[in-house]
C-alpha positions in Angstrom: -32.5 -11.5 94.2 -29.0 -10.5 94.7 -27.5 -7.9 92.4 -25.2 -9.6 89.9 -22.5 -7.6 88.4 -20.4 -8.9 85.5 -16.9 -7.6 85.1 -15.7 -8.3 81.5 -12.2 -9.4 81.4 -11.0 -6.8 78.9 -7.5 -5.7 79.2 -7.9 -2.8 76.7 -9.5 0.6 77.4 -12.4 2.0 75.4 -9.9 4.4 73.8 -7.8 1.4 72.6 -10.8 -0.4 71.2 -11.8 2.7 69.2 -8.3 3.1 67.8 -8.1 -0.5 66.7 -11.6 -0.9 65.1 -13.2 2.4 64.1 -10.4 4.9 63.5 -9.5 3.4 60.3 -13.0 4.3 58.8 -12.4 7.9 59.5 -8.8 8.2 58.9 -7.3 10.3 56.1 -5.3 7.3 55.0 -8.5 5.3 54.1 -10.0 8.3 52.3 -6.8 8.7 50.3 -7.0 5.0 49.3 -10.6 5.4 48.1 -9.7 8.5 46.2 -6.8 6.8 44.5 -9.1 4.0 43.4 -11.7 6.4 41.9 -8.8 8.2 40.0 -7.4 4.9 38.8 -10.8 3.7 37.5 -11.3 7.2 35.7 -7.8 7.0 34.1 -8.4 3.4 32.9 -11.7 4.3 31.3 -10.3 7.4 29.7 -7.4 5.4 28.2 -9.8 2.8 26.9 -11.8 5.4 25.2 -8.7 7.0 23.6 -7.5 3.6 22.4 -10.9 2.9 20.9 -10.8 5.9 18.7 -7.0 5.8 17.9 -6.5 2.1 17.3 -8.3 2.0 13.9 -5.8 4.6 12.6 -2.9 2.3 13.3 -4.4 -0.8 11.6 -3.0 -1.1 8.0 -4.1 -3.7 5.5 -1.3 -5.0 3.2 -1.8 -6.8 -0.1 1.2 -8.4 -1.6 1.6 -10.0 -5.1 4.4 -12.3 -6.0 6.3 -12.5 -9.3 4.3 -14.2 -11.9 1.0 -13.4 -10.2 -1.8 -10.9 -10.5 -4.6 -9.9 -8.0 -7.7 -7.9 -8.2 -8.5 -6.3 -4.8 -11.6 -4.4 -3.9 -11.4 -1.3 -1.6 -14.0 -0.4 1.1 -15.8 2.1 -1.2 -16.1 -0.4 -4.1 -13.1 0.9 -6.1 -11.0 -2.0 -7.5 -7.3 -2.3 -7.8 -5.6 -4.7 -10.2 -2.2 -5.4 -8.9 0.5 -6.5 -11.3 3.3 -8.8 -10.5 5.7 -8.0 -7.6 3.5 -5.2 -6.3 2.3 -4.2 -2.8 -0.7 -2.1 -1.8 -1.3 -0.7 1.7 -4.3 1.2 3.2 -6.2 1.8 6.5 -9.7 0.1 6.1 -11.1 1.2 9.4 -10.8 4.9 8.7 -11.1 4.6 4.9 -14.1 7.0 4.6 -12.3 9.8 6.5 -9.7 10.0 3.8 -9.4 7.7 0.8 -5.7 7.0 0.1 -3.5 4.0 -0.6 0.3 3.4 -0.7 1.6 1.6 -3.7 4.8 -0.1 -4.6 5.0 -1.7 -8.0 2.2 -1.4 -10.6 -1.5 -1.2 -10.3 -4.6 -0.3 -12.4 -7.2 1.6 -10.5 -11.0 1.7 -11.3 -12.2 4.4 -8.9 -15.9 5.0 -8.1 -17.3 8.5 -8.0 -17.2 10.2 -4.6 -14.7 11.9 -2.4 -11.1 12.6 -3.5 -9.0 9.4 -3.9 -5.2 9.5 -3.6 -2.4 7.1 -4.5 0.8 7.7 -2.6 4.2 6.3 -3.9 7.8 6.9 -3.1 8.3 8.8 -6.3 5.1 10.9 -6.4 1.4 11.0 -5.8 -1.8 10.8 -7.9 -5.1 12.6 -7.0 -8.3 11.5 -8.9 -12.1 11.7 -8.8 -14.0 9.0 -10.5 -11.6 7.6 -13.2 -9.5 4.7 -14.4 -5.7 5.0 -14.5 -2.4 3.0 -14.2 0.3 3.8 -11.7 3.9 2.4 -12.2 6.6 2.9 -9.5 9.7 0.7 -9.3 12.9 2.0 -7.9 13.4 5.4 -9.6 10.9 4.8 -12.4 7.5 6.5 -12.1 4.8 6.8 -14.6 1.0 7.4 -14.6 -1.4 6.6 -17.6 -4.9 7.9 -17.6 -7.5 5.9 -19.4 -10.7 7.8 -18.5 -11.4 11.1 -16.6 -8.6 13.2 -15.2 -5.8 12.7 -12.8 -3.5 15.2 -11.1 0.1 13.9 -10.9 2.8 15.2 -8.5 6.4 14.0 -9.1 8.5 13.9 -6.0 11.9 14.5 -7.7 11.1 17.9 -9.1 7.7 18.8 -7.4 6.2 19.0 -11.0 2.4 18.8 -11.1 0.5 17.9 -14.2 -3.1 17.1 -15.0 -3.6 14.1 -17.3 -6.7 13.4 -19.5 -7.7 10.2 -21.3 -5.0 8.3 -23.4 -2.2 10.4 -21.8 0.9 9.1 -20.0 3.3 11.0 -17.7 6.6 9.3 -17.4 10.4 10.0 -17.0 12.9 9.1 -19.6 16.3 7.4 -19.0 17.7 10.8 -18.1 15.1 11.4 -15.4 13.3 14.0 -17.3 9.5 13.8 -17.2 7.4 14.1 -20.4 3.8 13.9 -21.3 2.7 11.5 -24.2 -0.7 11.2 -25.8 -1.4 8.1 -27.8 -4.5 6.0 -28.8 -2.5 3.0 -27.7 -2.8 4.1 -24.1 -6.1 2.4 -23.4 -7.2 -0.1 -20.8 -7.8 -2.6 -23.7 -4.1 -2.4 -24.4 -2.9 -2.7 -20.9 -1.3 -5.5 -18.9 -4.6 -6.0 -17.0 -6.1 -7.2 -20.4 -3.2 -9.6 -21.0 -1.4 -7.3 -23.4 2.1 -5.9 -23.6 2.2 -2.3 -24.9 5.6 -0.5 -25.0 6.2 2.9 -26.5 9.8 4.0 -26.9 10.6 1.9 -23.8 14.2 1.0 -22.8 14.8 -2.6 -23.9 16.3 -3.5 -20.5 13.0 -2.3 -18.8 11.0 -4.4 -21.3 13.0 -7.6 -20.4 12.7 -6.8 -16.7 8.9 -6.6 -17.0 8.9 -10.0 -18.8 10.9 -11.4 -16.0 8.2 -10.3 -13.5 5.3 -11.4 -15.6 6.6 -14.9 -16.3 8.7 -15.3 -13.1 11.8 -16.1 -15.2 15.5 -15.1 -15.3 16.9 -13.4 -18.3 20.6 -12.7 -18.9 22.2 -10.6 -21.6 25.8 -10.9 -22.8 26.3 -7.1 -23.1 24.7 -3.7 -22.2 21.6 -2.8 -23.9 21.1 0.7 -25.4 18.0 0.2 -27.4 14.4 1.5 -27.3 11.6 -0.8 -28.0 8.0 -0.1 -29.4 5.5 -2.9 -29.7 2.2 -4.3 -28.8 1.3 -7.9 -28.4 -0.8 -10.4 -26.5 0.6 -12.2 -23.4 1.1 -15.8 -24.6 1.8 -18.7 -22.3 5.3 -19.4 -23.6 7.9 -16.9 -22.4 10.4 -18.1 -25.0 8.2 -17.0 -27.8 7.7 -13.6 -26.1 11.4 -13.1 -25.8 11.7 -13.9 -29.5 9.1 -11.3 -30.4 11.0 -8.6 -28.4 14.6 -9.4 -29.5 14.1 -10.3 -33.2 14.2 -6.7 -34.4 17.7 -6.3 -32.8 19.2 -9.4 -34.3 19.4 -11.1 -31.1 19.3 -14.8 -30.3 17.3 -16.4 -27.4 18.4 -19.6 -25.8 17.2 -21.5 -22.8 13.9 -23.0 -21.7 11.6 -23.1 -18.6 12.8 -20.5 -16.0 16.2 -19.3 -17.3 17.0 -17.7 -20.7 20.0 -16.1 -22.3 20.1 -13.4 -24.9 23.1 -13.0 -27.2 23.8 -11.0 -30.4 24.0 -12.9 -33.7 27.2 -12.6 -35.5 
């Protein structure tokens, strides 16, 4: 048999073939790409872990109550908050047990279960408690705290004053912005708004009317400035007209109107 020799019709040298097909597997460029991929995956995983632990701290639950409404809200530890009309409560439920605190605007009655420290933060001051029931009122510049059971520590933002309240004691500012502490047997949960009662002790009459507006979702106008203090206790009845008559009668005032809008004038 004759020797047969095949001559492949390749126009590239072996050096060229190596450069085209195999050099990329050993080149620095390919290694750099692989290294970048590993670093990218590592950074993505690290970012995901950081997000997993920080995201709960950014989630805030908000509870809003409209005029003429009331809501009872239960916190993660079983404590309850009765929110009065036109009030807002905010807290972080996913990190609740790392530090129990809420932000309040408006008015709320707190029934706190025993456990770690509990704090209520407002724009006008803060309240620190441990297993007690108390009421917090904060509207614009007005700030007051009433303790029904246990003890609460109150810090006023305006003057950095700190007081400790015991049962049946109220800490509030007067019309001149001066804080005072009042103790009265009328300061009980049974006599609070949460029990459908109105209790006012030497309260500015204008503030009393403002509260009635919130509770009944009504509009009250007065034909002159009010410079009176009101003290009284009565049940919340369905008819706002009758409630306005109860409040204004001692001052020889007349109530007119019905439904949602009322006018108060002085009798001649």
